[in-house]
ROKOL-378919 format. One record per residue: x, y, z of N, C-alpha, C, O in turn; residue in three letters. Coordinates in steps of 0.001 Angstrom, whole numbers, plus 500000, padded with zeros to 6 digits. Last residue first. Layout:
BEGIN
XYZXYZXYZXYZALA;...
***
This chain:
BEGIN
491122482532490574492192481874489769492427481647488491493448481051488147CYS;490584486162492156490335484758491678491673484202491247492791484712491324ALA;491132488226493651492226487341494047491774485762492999492352484675493033ALA;491872491076493352490298490475491991491919489110493101493144489228493131ASP;490845494175495111491784492774495139491038491939494025489834492065493802ILE;491489497417495156490824496321495008491626494931494529492632494752493843GLU;492375499506498092492849498380497549491402497869496572490307497908497133ILE;493150502554499403491986502013498854492655500484498317493865500651498161GLU;493751504106502069493874503488500947493200502984500720492343502681501550ASP;494387507587503022493656506753502546494264505195501561495026505251500596THR;495743509439505733495956508838504543494868507391504333494631506490505138LEU;495723512544506944494757511423506661494763510494505720493912510555504833ARG;496653515012509280497054514723507684496505513082508615496621512626509752SER;496047517433511464497592516730510959496907516450509585496608517369508823GLY;493621518588512038494557518412512954496081517652512636496975517406513446THR;492299519186509494492256520397510808493571519542512203494169520169513078GLU;494109517662506867493281517505507974493082518835508742493955519658508468THR;495317517166504092495656518086505190494166517496505675493314516995504941LYS;495749513203502575495492514930502406495141515039503653494792514126504402THR;497403511133500704497368512014501687496998513306501662497511514264501083VAL;496015507813498926496328509440499046496601509977500436496091509364501374THR;496673505271497124496951505591498203496836507425498086497477508123497299LEU;495429502793495439495463504062495010495320504183496586494460503641497281THR;496135499293493706496224500145495251496346501601494598497029501821493598HIS;494577496377492039494694497935491916494758499019493556493812499362494265GLN;495837493627492034495698494001492766496026495473492775497073495964493198TRP;495400490052490875495514491892490417495037491994491324494181491259491816ASN;495905487565492099495796487963490600495732488935490748496945488985490953LYS;497463486764494636496546487901494356496755487967492728497787488432492244VAL;499869485022495653498607484641495505497026485314495395495938484867495759GLY;501904486738495242501457485793496407500341485836496641499754486449497533ALA;500454488617493123501342487828493219501009487580494489499981488059494970GLY;500659492460491684499811491042491621501064489881492343502272490087492219ARG;499708495492491436500587494746492191499701493203491753498498493004491585GLU;500046498728490372499292497760490184500013496923490677501202497224490579LEU;499203502036492393500077501440491909499237499563490863498018499403490798SER;499325505529492894498337504396492435499417503294491852500295503577491037ARG;499329507956495230499487507022495000499108505831493919498335505050494474LEU;499110511277495474498200510443495134499190509378494404499764509631493346VAL;499666514076496218499862513031497078499269511731496474498867511013497390MET;499862516170494608498237516035494908498668515126495876497890515276496818HIS;502879516546493968502041517822494310500811517017494673500632517576495756GLU;503715513642493752503596514615494632503071516196494840502962516777495920ASP;502816510891492025501840512543491957502355513163493806501619513128494792ASP;502752508469490689503392509014492124503413510611492292504337511236492811CYS;501739505715488811501480507145489024501980507815490431501276507454491373GLU;502062503205488772501485504050487183501419505560487528501119506449486731LEU;504377500911489343503786502102490110503291503274489110504060504153488720VAL;503688497634489791504030498840488986503449499486489063502225499379488985GLU;505544494892491051504335495872491273505278497023489958506413497192489512MET;504985491189491883504945492126490784504616493813490791503448494112490542PHE;506749488410493071505168489804493880506049490627492712507271490719492603TYR;507156485143494035507226486005493352505813487122493690504684486983494161PRO;507647484186497727506638483911496328506981485578495386507030486714495857GLN;508927481908499987508624483272499027508109482735498131507993481582497715GLN;506479480458502732507934480616501630507928481454500726506813481924500497PRO;506682482019505833505915481574504834507027481597503580508000482332503414LEU;507512484268507595507807482879508141507257481878506684507712480738506776LYS;506768486554507620508176486301507277508315485053507345509455484649507113GLY;504702487351506192504936487378508082506141486512508248506238485774509229PHE;505075486006503646504416486763504427504299485906505566504040484742505876LEU;507928487536501721507436486149502642506397486734503283506535487919503587SER;508656488219497718507872488581499119507709487164499963507479486064499460VAL;510982489445495273510143488141496264509549488476497646510200489022498536MET;509875491240492828510537491599493996510217489663494681509257488947494395VAL;509924493203490593509409492512490769510661492045492173511822492406492365ASP;508637496970489858509619495993490132509342494835490149508210494762489670MET;508946499820487817508266497966487740509207497857488474510339498294488269ARG;508064503299487631508718502122487987508271500413487976507107500067488175GLN;505890504598486772506832503775486238507622503232486273508128502618485334GLY;506489507727489401506045507451488144506893506251487381508103506384487199THR;508406506292492265508513506804490978507508506066490119507359504860489923LYS;509061505787495821508232505358494397508384506487493747508493507573494315THR;512158506652497033511070506746497177510886506383495482511617506474494497ARG;515261504454497837514381505996497998512794505711497680512258504663498041GLY;515822501293496739515835502777497770515581503230497312515437502934496125SER;514077498500496091514835499676495510514948500503497270514420500334498369PRO;514363495786497948513686496366497499514070497990497082514384498678498053LEU;514524492542498430515342493505497892514198494467497515513219494078496879VAL;512631490258499782514116489955499296514595491671499187515160491993500231ASP;510801491240502381510701491146500945512744491155500393513685491899500668PHE;507837490506504077509668490580504123509662490297502978508945489475502408THR;504764491448505961506040490703504727506874491074504845507072491999505633ALA;504675491174508976503510491400507952504081490694506772503906489488506599TYR;507158491531510090505998490747510959504971490732509969504114489944510369GLY;507051495176508757508141494032509573506902493174510396506008493681511074LYS;506122496874507118505291495896506628506144494909507617505983493721507337MET;507779499656507935506445499204508090506048497913508267505623497589509376ILE;509889499015507110509954499123508538508766498294508914508543497258509540LYS;509848498841504202510409497615504996509677497016506526509263495951506984ALA;508697501471504068508140500026503720508532499055504572507865498511505452LEU;511359502698504784510003503288505661508969502067505428508392501622506419ALA;512235502393502057512905502340503456512089502167504611512395501266505392GLY;510427503455500368510910502107500637511409501383501609511202500225501972TYR;507819506150500417509757505635500742509550504147501132508752503712501963ASP;505429507130500680506462506408499271508073506293499427509075506349498713THR;505075507591503220504081506453502742504584506198501160504197505227500511ALA;507005509484504080507372508515504399506416507384503796506866506239503829LEU;505946511768502379507364511067501963507194509747502773507248508757502044ALA;503123511807503584503247511911502059504639510687501897504627509503501558TRP;503895512614505974503192511448505810503171511060504560503204509844504373VAL;504736515417505693505433514652506039505134512897505783506014512095505469LYS;502543516908504548504198516227503337504865515203504072505464514274503529PRO;500826516265506011500427515786505412502038515701504299502446514785503584ALA;502342516728509767501906517278508574501974516332507328502941515571507296HIS;500261514485512298501540515202511143501475515576510264500637515080509511ALA;498350512419513365498678514425513830499970514214513613500764513833514473ALA;496661510917511186497840511453511526497484512852512023496852513823511608TYR;493886508512510149494411510409510686495557509873511358495616508793511946ASP;493564506116507736493931506769508873494543508269509245495439508909508695SER;491766504080506436491697505363506682492209505449508131491711505107509203ILE;490920501595503736491672501748505102492039503441504972492429504019503957VAL;489354499525502137489762501143502004490228501101503401489624500336504152THR;488904497032499191489032497184500801489722499198500822490274499854499938VAL;487013495403497392487789496214497415487560496552499602486787496418500551LYS;487620492192495551486969492884497448487361494534497015488190494620496110LYS;485129491077493244486104491499493420485917492261495012484905492698495561VAL;484535487553491909484496488809493262485395489289493067486447488723492769ARG;483444486905488471484019486552490333483982487751490732483558488765490178HIS;482911487271486038482271485930486705483064485663488101483258484585488662ASP;482807490692484681483485489528485574482847488807485878481762489298486191TRP;481320493078484306482001492242483194482809491328483740483795491150483024ASN;480593493856486957479595492966486048479776492792484786478865492446484033SER;481405492553489830482017493642488543480705492483487016480359491387486574ASP;480571493103493150480324492101491906480558493074490224479906494015489770VAL;481684493703496274480744493998494732480911493107493931481616492164494289HIS;482266494433499432482301493737498461481250494193497512480242494847497777GLN;484413496322501284482994496283500949483482495422499579484503495550498903ARG;485716496620504944485726496015503719484290496129502856483206496063503437MET;487859498891506338486573498418506163486693497906504964487409498333504057GLN;490080498726509480489647498205508243488246497863507989487514497124508647LEU;491338499222511840490029500127511205489812499609510102489024500346509509GLN;492595497190512347491726497565513268490614498326512816489427498258513137GLY;494999497636510844493996496756510275492417496661511198491377496166510764PHE;497208499443510515495571499742510194494574498950510344493413499274510093LEU;499469499783509992499070499181511177498022499326511445497685499367512628GLY;499899501831508408499479500678507580499643499569509125500034498425508892TRP;501855503374510670501349503825509372501188502494508926502209501808508966LEU;503460503063513134501709502931512927501228502959511675500080502540511527THR;505889503445512786505267502401513401503913501787513585503444500708513948ALA;505627505739511589506761504710510991506075502994511755505919501873511272ILE;505516507691513851504543507772512371504851505899511799503942505069511771LEU;507205507203515571505887506154515851504800506374514505503808505726514171GLU;509533507925514291509587506585514575508119506056514784507727504950514411HIS;508858510574514050508986509736512965508846507994513258508245507132512618VAL;509297511254517027507711511085516272508213510325514958507777509174514949MET;
***
């Protein structure tokens, strides 16, 4: 069951809901992407996998590869510079991530990311309990302006 969950976690592109808005403080467009996925698994288990770097490497296989990821789980205040290759085929590019909040009690992860063609990427991941298991919600605001 864990392998099935890892295999499907973030393999969610068919469920992508995109909304575009213009930020009144800037003269460029920001994309907001929300991905919602329901799992027949307990919320704490989904949360543990969603915040584990080892699981991230497996989940992203085929979409992106990283030169080095920290071991263990995300932690508030963590900062990292890695090299990422999109689809494992394109040349590696620098990528930065700062974990602004990793709240195990409320199952909320917020990060600020940039690199690999993205100027700024604000990411909020939440896991909530549902009647049939859990819901993972990814909300990403992407500023791709140069």
